[in-house]
Biopython code that builds the backbone (N, CA, C, O; Angstrom):
import numpy as np
from Bio.PDB.StructureBuilder import StructureBuilder

atoms = [
    (1, "MET", "N", (1.931, -4.185, -26.034)),
    (1, "MET", "CA", (2.151, -2.750, -26.225)),
    (1, "MET", "C", (0.932, -1.834, -26.152)),
    (1, "MET", "O", (0.086, -2.024, -27.026)),
    (2, "VAL", "N", (0.722, -0.968, -25.343)),
    (2, "VAL", "CA", (-0.611, -0.210, -25.284)),
    (2, "VAL", "C", (-0.624, 0.831, -26.424)),
    (2, "VAL", "O", (0.226, 1.722, -26.421)),
    (3, "ASN", "N", (-1.447, 0.764, -27.286)),
    (3, "ASN", "CA", (-1.479, 1.640, -28.485)),
    (3, "ASN", "C", (-2.196, 2.965, -28.002)),
    (3, "ASN", "O", (-1.799, 4.041, -28.449)),
    (4, "TYR", "N", (-3.159, 2.917, -27.172)),
    (4, "TYR", "CA", (-3.939, 4.002, -26.839)),
    (4, "TYR", "C", (-4.340, 3.727, -25.290)),
    (4, "TYR", "O", (-4.944, 2.702, -24.974)),
    (5, "VAL", "N", (-3.975, 4.675, -24.388)),
    (5, "VAL", "CA", (-4.225, 4.563, -23.000)),
    (5, "VAL", "C", (-5.520, 5.269, -22.741)),
    (5, "VAL", "O", (-5.553, 6.490, -22.894)),
    (6, "PRO", "N", (-6.622, 4.598, -22.352)),
    (6, "PRO", "CA", (-7.942, 5.297, -21.993)),
    (6, "PRO", "C", (-7.787, 5.673, -20.550)),
    (6, "PRO", "O", (-6.936, 5.155, -19.828)),
    (7, "SER", "N", (-8.661, 6.618, -20.139)),
    (7, "SER", "CA", (-8.825, 7.074, -18.809)),
    (7, "SER", "C", (-9.658, 6.067, -18.117)),
    (7, "SER", "O", (-10.388, 5.327, -18.777)),
    (8, "PRO", "N", (-9.584, 5.982, -16.638)),
    (8, "PRO", "CA", (-10.447, 5.085, -15.921)),
    (8, "PRO", "C", (-11.957, 5.068, -16.366)),
    (8, "PRO", "O", (-12.660, 4.067, -16.501)),
    (9, "ASP", "N", (-12.346, 6.515, -16.587)),
    (9, "ASP", "CA", (-13.639, 6.804, -17.098)),
    (9, "ASP", "C", (-14.081, 5.978, -18.485)),
    (9, "ASP", "O", (-15.095, 5.288, -18.589)),
    (10, "GLU", "N", (-13.230, 6.177, -19.371)),
    (10, "GLU", "CA", (-13.525, 5.700, -20.699)),
    (10, "GLU", "C", (-13.434, 4.005, -20.505)),
    (10, "GLU", "O", (-14.130, 3.336, -21.269)),
    (11, "VAL", "N", (-12.682, 3.375, -19.607)),
    (11, "VAL", "CA", (-12.701, 2.053, -19.481)),
    (11, "VAL", "C", (-14.213, 1.604, -18.747)),
    (11, "VAL", "O", (-14.880, 0.636, -19.112)),
    (12, "ALA", "N", (-14.525, 2.402, -17.798)),
    (12, "ALA", "CA", (-15.722, 1.972, -17.243)),
    (12, "ALA", "C", (-17.016, 2.195, -18.229)),
    (12, "ALA", "O", (-18.014, 1.486, -18.106)),
    (13, "ALA", "N", (-16.919, 3.304, -19.288)),
    (13, "ALA", "CA", (-17.927, 3.472, -20.129)),
    (13, "ALA", "C", (-17.994, 2.452, -21.035)),
    (13, "ALA", "O", (-19.099, 2.126, -21.469)),
    (14, "ALA", "N", (-16.921, 1.847, -21.425)),
    (14, "ALA", "CA", (-16.929, 0.790, -22.500)),
    (14, "ALA", "C", (-17.258, -0.612, -22.153)),
    (14, "ALA", "O", (-17.168, -1.552, -22.943)),
    (15, "GLN", "N", (-17.659, -0.695, -20.877)),
    (15, "GLN", "CA", (-18.031, -1.931, -20.113)),
    (15, "GLN", "C", (-19.391, -2.317, -20.654)),
    (15, "GLN", "O", (-20.267, -1.454, -20.698)),
    (16, "SER", "N", (-19.629, -3.538, -21.063)),
    (16, "SER", "CA", (-20.976, -3.999, -21.565)),
    (16, "SER", "C", (-21.970, -4.016, -20.490)),
    (16, "SER", "O", (-21.601, -4.015, -19.316)),
    (17, "PRO", "N", (-23.220, -4.031, -20.818)),
    (17, "PRO", "CA", (-24.322, -4.179, -19.731)),
    (17, "PRO", "C", (-24.255, -5.583, -19.019)),
    (17, "PRO", "O", (-24.865, -5.780, -17.968)),
    (18, "ASN", "N", (-23.535, -6.495, -19.597)),
    (18, "ASN", "CA", (-23.157, -7.792, -18.991)),
    (18, "ASN", "C", (-22.018, -7.803, -18.036)),
    (18, "ASN", "O", (-21.695, -8.759, -17.331)),
    (19, "GLY", "N", (-21.411, -6.573, -18.090)),
    (19, "GLY", "CA", (-20.284, -6.346, -17.183)),
    (19, "GLY", "C", (-18.773, -6.649, -17.644)),
    (19, "GLY", "O", (-17.849, -6.585, -16.833)),
    (20, "GLY", "N", (-18.581, -6.976, -18.970)),
    (20, "GLY", "CA", (-17.414, -7.382, -19.589)),
    (20, "GLY", "C", (-17.015, -6.319, -20.625)),
    (20, "GLY", "O", (-17.666, -5.287, -20.788)),
    (21, "TRP", "N", (-15.858, -6.645, -21.345)),
    (21, "TRP", "CA", (-15.443, -5.857, -22.439)),
    (21, "TRP", "C", (-15.126, -6.592, -23.560)),
    (21, "TRP", "O", (-14.670, -7.720, -23.380)),
    (22, "SER", "N", (-15.288, -6.145, -24.772)),
    (22, "SER", "CA", (-15.258, -7.024, -26.055)),
    (22, "SER", "C", (-13.638, -7.190, -26.347)),
    (22, "SER", "O", (-12.804, -6.356, -25.995)),
    (23, "LYS", "N", (-13.353, -8.381, -27.033)),
    (23, "LYS", "CA", (-12.031, -8.714, -27.216)),
    (23, "LYS", "C", (-11.412, -7.529, -28.164)),
    (23, "LYS", "O", (-10.254, -7.129, -28.052)),
    (24, "LYS", "N", (-12.378, -7.019, -29.132)),
    (24, "LYS", "CA", (-11.885, -5.907, -29.985)),
    (24, "LYS", "C", (-11.365, -4.627, -29.087)),
    (24, "LYS", "O", (-10.261, -4.088, -29.162)),
    (25, "GLN", "N", (-12.344, -4.324, -28.309)),
    (25, "GLN", "CA", (-11.931, -3.141, -27.460)),
    (25, "GLN", "C", (-10.686, -3.415, -26.745)),
    (25, "GLN", "O", (-9.781, -2.594, -26.895)),
    (26, "LEU", "N", (-10.486, -4.421, -26.000)),
    (26, "LEU", "CA", (-9.342, -4.715, -25.368)),
    (26, "LEU", "C", (-8.108, -4.621, -26.238)),
    (26, "LEU", "O", (-7.118, -3.968, -25.908)),
    (27, "ALA", "N", (-8.211, -5.287, -27.336)),
    (27, "ALA", "CA", (-7.096, -5.187, -28.506)),
    (27, "ALA", "C", (-6.729, -3.680, -28.816)),
    (27, "ALA", "O", (-5.545, -3.402, -29.004)),
    (28, "GLU", "N", (-7.563, -2.832, -28.869)),
    (28, "GLU", "CA", (-7.448, -1.488, -29.208)),
    (28, "GLU", "C", (-6.669, -0.806, -28.116)),
    (28, "GLU", "O", (-5.992, 0.172, -28.431)),
    (29, "TRP", "N", (-6.690, -1.186, -26.957)),
    (29, "TRP", "CA", (-5.926, -0.729, -25.628)),
    (29, "TRP", "C", (-4.741, -1.440, -25.457)),
    (29, "TRP", "O", (-3.917, -1.147, -24.591)),
    (30, "GLY", "N", (-4.580, -2.632, -26.475)),
    (30, "GLY", "CA", (-3.268, -3.306, -26.194)),
    (30, "GLY", "C", (-3.438, -4.404, -25.104)),
    (30, "GLY", "O", (-2.430, -4.944, -24.648)),
    (31, "ILE", "N", (-4.594, -4.730, -24.701)),
    (31, "ILE", "CA", (-4.808, -5.661, -23.730)),
    (31, "ILE", "C", (-4.851, -6.996, -24.352)),
    (31, "ILE", "O", (-5.607, -7.052, -25.322)),
    (32, "PRO", "N", (-4.164, -8.208, -24.011)),
    (32, "PRO", "CA", (-4.201, -9.527, -24.782)),
    (32, "PRO", "C", (-5.556, -10.147, -24.325)),
    (32, "PRO", "O", (-6.111, -9.864, -23.263)),
    (33, "TRP", "N", (-6.016, -11.017, -25.242)),
    (33, "TRP", "CA", (-7.138, -11.910, -24.779)),
    (33, "TRP", "C", (-6.760, -13.413, -24.644)),
    (33, "TRP", "O", (-6.200, -14.044, -25.541)),
    (34, "PRO", "N", (-7.126, -13.938, -23.414)),
    (34, "PRO", "CA", (-8.024, -13.450, -22.305)),
    (34, "PRO", "C", (-7.214, -12.397, -21.588)),
    (34, "PRO", "O", (-6.001, -12.422, -21.379)),
    (35, "PRO", "N", (-8.093, -11.461, -21.245)),
    (35, "PRO", "CA", (-7.188, -10.325, -20.248)),
    (35, "PRO", "C", (-6.656, -10.764, -19.068)),
    (35, "PRO", "O", (-7.329, -11.446, -18.295)),
    (36, "PRO", "N", (-5.469, -10.435, -18.830)),
    (36, "PRO", "CA", (-4.759, -10.959, -17.663)),
    (36, "PRO", "C", (-5.344, -10.505, -16.360)),
    (36, "PRO", "O", (-6.167, -9.609, -16.544)),
    (37, "LYS", "N", (-5.202, -10.799, -15.245)),
    (37, "LYS", "CA", (-5.515, -10.348, -13.842)),
    (37, "LYS", "C", (-4.924, -8.846, -13.864)),
    (37, "LYS", "O", (-3.914, -8.566, -14.509)),
    (38, "ASP", "N", (-5.600, -7.970, -13.152)),
    (38, "ASP", "CA", (-5.261, -6.567, -13.043)),
    (38, "ASP", "C", (-5.055, -5.833, -14.337)),
    (38, "ASP", "O", (-4.205, -4.943, -14.313)),
    (39, "TRP", "N", (-5.629, -6.034, -15.351)),
    (39, "TRP", "CA", (-5.479, -5.267, -16.559)),
    (39, "TRP", "C", (-5.833, -3.970, -16.392)),
    (39, "TRP", "O", (-5.138, -3.044, -16.810)),
    (40, "ARG", "N", (-6.956, -3.814, -15.757)),
    (40, "ARG", "CA", (-7.525, -2.376, -15.400)),
    (40, "ARG", "C", (-6.528, -1.538, -14.574)),
    (40, "ARG", "O", (-6.393, -0.344, -14.839)),
    (41, "ALA", "N", (-5.880, -2.074, -13.661)),
    (41, "ALA", "CA", (-4.948, -1.413, -12.610)),
    (41, "ALA", "C", (-3.717, -0.976, -13.598)),
    (41, "ALA", "O", (-3.096, 0.071, -13.419)),
    (42, "PHE", "N", (-3.435, -1.882, -14.650)),
    (42, "PHE", "CA", (-2.297, -1.750, -15.331)),
    (42, "PHE", "C", (-2.698, -0.538, -16.396)),
    (42, "PHE", "O", (-1.808, 0.279, -16.632)),
    (43, "LEU", "N", (-3.851, -0.388, -16.984)),
    (43, "LEU", "CA", (-4.119, 0.759, -17.869)),
    (43, "LEU", "C", (-4.284, 2.005, -16.822)),
    (43, "LEU", "O", (-3.710, 3.027, -17.197)),
    (44, "LYS", "N", (-4.878, 2.079, -15.745)),
    (44, "LYS", "CA", (-5.054, 3.318, -14.933)),
    (44, "LYS", "C", (-3.510, 3.708, -14.436)),
    (44, "LYS", "O", (-3.296, 4.898, -14.204)),
    (45, "ALA", "N", (-2.571, 2.876, -14.288)),
    (45, "ALA", "CA", (-1.146, 3.165, -13.837)),
    (45, "ALA", "C", (-0.617, 3.998, -15.158)),
    (45, "ALA", "O", (-0.169, 5.144, -15.105)),
    (46, "LYS", "N", (-0.752, 3.214, -16.340)),
    (46, "LYS", "CA", (-0.385, 3.819, -17.597)),
    (46, "LYS", "C", (-0.927, 5.251, -17.671)),
    (46, "LYS", "O", (-0.214, 6.226, -17.908)),
    (47, "TRP", "N", (-2.214, 5.296, -17.455)),
    (47, "TRP", "CA", (-2.859, 6.581, -17.831)),
    (47, "TRP", "C", (-2.445, 7.717, -16.803)),
    (47, "TRP", "O", (-2.640, 8.876, -17.168)),
    (48, "GLU", "N", (-1.925, 7.506, -15.625)),
    (48, "GLU", "CA", (-1.586, 8.285, -14.737)),
    (48, "GLU", "C", (0.012, 8.495, -14.929)),
    (48, "GLU", "O", (0.616, 9.201, -14.122)),
    (49, "GLY", "N", (0.582, 7.969, -15.839)),
    (49, "GLY", "CA", (2.130, 8.235, -16.239)),
    (49, "GLY", "C", (3.053, 7.286, -15.434)),
    (49, "GLY", "O", (4.268, 7.478, -15.391)),
    (50, "GLU", "N", (2.527, 6.398, -14.884)),
    (50, "GLU", "CA", (3.535, 5.331, -14.196)),
    (50, "GLU", "C", (4.398, 4.631, -15.195)),
    (50, "GLU", "O", (4.012, 4.444, -16.349)),
    (51, "ASP", "N", (5.499, 4.266, -14.780)),
    (51, "ASP", "CA", (6.342, 3.293, -15.602)),
    (51, "ASP", "C", (6.048, 1.843, -14.954)),
    (51, "ASP", "O", (6.509, 1.483, -13.871)),
    (52, "VAL", "N", (5.242, 1.094, -15.752)),
    (52, "VAL", "CA", (4.775, -0.104, -15.427)),
    (52, "VAL", "C", (5.489, -1.335, -16.241)),
    (52, "VAL", "O", (5.938, -1.122, -17.367)),
    (53, "ALA", "N", (5.568, -2.486, -15.700)),
    (53, "ALA", "CA", (6.076, -3.613, -16.479)),
    (53, "ALA", "C", (4.879, -4.065, -17.591)),
    (53, "ALA", "O", (3.737, -3.644, -17.403)),
    (54, "PRO", "N", (5.139, -4.838, -18.627)),
    (54, "PRO", "CA", (4.186, -5.157, -19.470)),
    (54, "PRO", "C", (3.480, -6.179, -18.780)),
    (54, "PRO", "O", (3.957, -6.765, -17.808)),
    (55, "LEU", "N", (2.047, -6.472, -19.386)),
    (55, "LEU", "CA", (1.188, -7.280, -18.749)),
    (55, "LEU", "C", (1.661, -8.775, -19.419)),
    (55, "LEU", "O", (2.137, -9.022, -20.527)),
    (56, "PRO", "N", (1.333, -9.647, -18.295)),
    (56, "PRO", "CA", (1.862, -11.042, -18.867)),
    (56, "PRO", "C", (0.803, -11.725, -19.879)),
    (56, "PRO", "O", (-0.411, -11.554, -19.768)),
    (57, "ARG", "N", (1.295, -12.373, -20.692)),
    (57, "ARG", "CA", (0.339, -13.004, -21.705)),
    (57, "ARG", "C", (0.071, -14.356, -21.211)),
    (57, "ARG", "O", (1.071, -15.015, -20.925)),
    (58, "ASP", "N", (-1.053, -14.894, -21.055)),
    (58, "ASP", "CA", (-1.612, -16.231, -20.797)),
    (58, "ASP", "C", (-1.399, -17.138, -22.287)),
    (58, "ASP", "O", (-2.178, -17.113, -23.240)),
    (59, "GLU", "N", (-0.232, -17.862, -22.197)),
    (59, "GLU", "CA", (0.028, -18.529, -23.485)),
    (59, "GLU", "C", (-0.333, -19.901, -23.083)),
    (59, "GLU", "O", (0.079, -20.387, -22.030)),
    (60, "PRO", "N", (-1.206, -20.623, -24.024)),
    (60, "PRO", "CA", (-1.707, -21.900, -23.639)),
    (60, "PRO", "C", (-0.551, -22.967, -23.633)),
    (60, "PRO", "O", (0.446, -22.872, -24.349)),
    (61, "ASP", "N", (-0.793, -24.006, -22.740)),
    (61, "ASP", "CA", (0.332, -24.921, -22.500)),
    (61, "ASP", "C", (0.119, -25.859, -23.532)),
    (61, "ASP", "O", (-1.004, -26.325, -23.728)),
    (62, "GLN", "N", (1.179, -26.203, -24.264)),
    (62, "GLN", "CA", (1.440, -26.883, -25.567)),
    (62, "GLN", "C", (0.621, -28.315, -25.363)),
    (62, "GLN", "O", (-0.127, -28.861, -26.174)),
    (63, "ASP", "N", (0.909, -28.657, -24.326)),
    (63, "ASP", "CA", (0.247, -30.054, -24.078)),
    (63, "ASP", "C", (-1.277, -30.109, -24.121)),
    (63, "ASP", "O", (-1.849, -31.158, -24.416)),
    (64, "ALA", "N", (-1.981, -28.919, -23.812)),
    (64, "ALA", "CA", (-3.223, -28.839, -23.871)),
    (64, "ALA", "C", (-3.760, -28.687, -25.124)),
    (64, "ALA", "O", (-4.984, -28.743, -25.241)),
    (65, "LEU", "N", (-3.004, -28.491, -26.159)),
    (65, "LEU", "CA", (-3.429, -28.490, -27.568)),
    (65, "LEU", "C", (-3.749, -29.775, -28.227)),
    (65, "LEU", "O", (-4.257, -29.762, -29.348)),
    (66, "PHE", "N", (-3.447, -31.064, -27.514)),
    (66, "PHE", "CA", (-3.316, -32.135, -28.129)),
    (66, "PHE", "C", (-4.020, -33.158, -27.223)),
    (66, "PHE", "O", (-4.069, -34.343, -27.553)),
]
sb = StructureBuilder()
sb.init_structure("model")
sb.init_model(0)
sb.init_chain("A")
sb.init_seg("    ")
for serial, (resi, resn, name, xyz) in enumerate(atoms, 1):
    if name == "N":
        sb.init_residue(resn, " ", resi, " ")
    sb.init_atom(name, np.array(xyz, "f"), 0.0, 1.0, " ", f" {name:<3s}", serial, name[0])
structure = sb.get_structure()
């Protein structure tokens, strides 16, 4: 669930010099870690008022934990 929907300019401004976004920043926007593909397009659509499906969450395969 997105708590705050930033504008595309806010998303761009929050990008680090290395080209990424912090886990904390993404969490403030409701984006899971690791961020799924197309998360920026998702935020842009939400900011524009579109009705979009929730982002998929990458759940680790249980077998990979052992």
